[in-house]
C-alpha positions as CSV (number, residue, x, y, z in Angstrom):
1,M,33.6,4.8,-14.2
2,I,30.0,5.8,-14.3
3,K,30.7,9.3,-13.1
4,N,33.3,9.8,-15.8
5,S,31.0,8.5,-18.6
6,L,28.1,10.6,-17.4
7,S,30.2,13.8,-17.2
8,S,31.3,13.3,-20.8
9,I,27.6,13.5,-22.1
10,S,26.6,17.0,-23.0
11,D,23.4,18.3,-21.4
12,V,23.1,15.3,-19.1
13,A,21.1,17.3,-16.6
14,I,18.0,17.1,-18.8
15,F,17.6,13.3,-18.3
16,P,16.4,13.5,-14.7
17,I,14.0,16.3,-15.6
18,I,12.6,14.2,-18.5
19,S,12.3,11.1,-16.3
20,M,10.5,13.1,-13.6
21,L,8.1,14.6,-16.1
22,I,7.3,11.1,-17.5
23,F,6.8,9.7,-13.9
24,V,4.5,12.6,-12.8
25,S,2.5,12.6,-16.1
26,F,1.9,8.8,-15.8
27,F,0.5,9.1,-12.3
28,V,-1.6,12.1,-13.2
29,M,-3.1,10.3,-16.1
30,L,-3.7,7.2,-14.0
31,G,-5.5,9.4,-11.3
32,V,-7.7,11.0,-14.0
33,M,-8.6,7.6,-15.4
34,V,-9.5,6.3,-11.9
35,F,-11.7,9.3,-11.1
36,K,-13.4,9.2,-14.5
37,A,-14.1,5.5,-14.5
38,D,-17.6,4.2,-14.7
39,K,-18.8,3.4,-11.1
40,K,-21.1,0.6,-12.3
41,Y,-18.2,-1.1,-14.1
42,I,-16.0,-0.9,-11.0
43,K,-18.8,-2.3,-8.8
44,H,-19.4,-5.1,-11.3
45,M,-15.7,-6.0,-11.4
46,E,-15.5,-5.8,-7.6
47,E,-18.3,-8.3,-7.1
48,M,-17.2,-10.8,-9.8
49,P,-15.1,-13.1,-7.5
50,L,-18.0,-13.4,-5.1
51,N,-20.6,-14.5,-7.7
52,E,-21.1,-18.2,-8.3
53,D,-22.2,-18.0,-11.9
């Protein structure tokens, strides 16, 4: 059933390529955000559960 419906779509091979590009770009952007993050802010958020304020 699924095989027949997918084979009827023209240019169906582009969908896995697009999904892989979205997946890779998301994790690349996430990695850039992590490495560019302010270290003071990360340290502050890390210590918040331990503070008794």
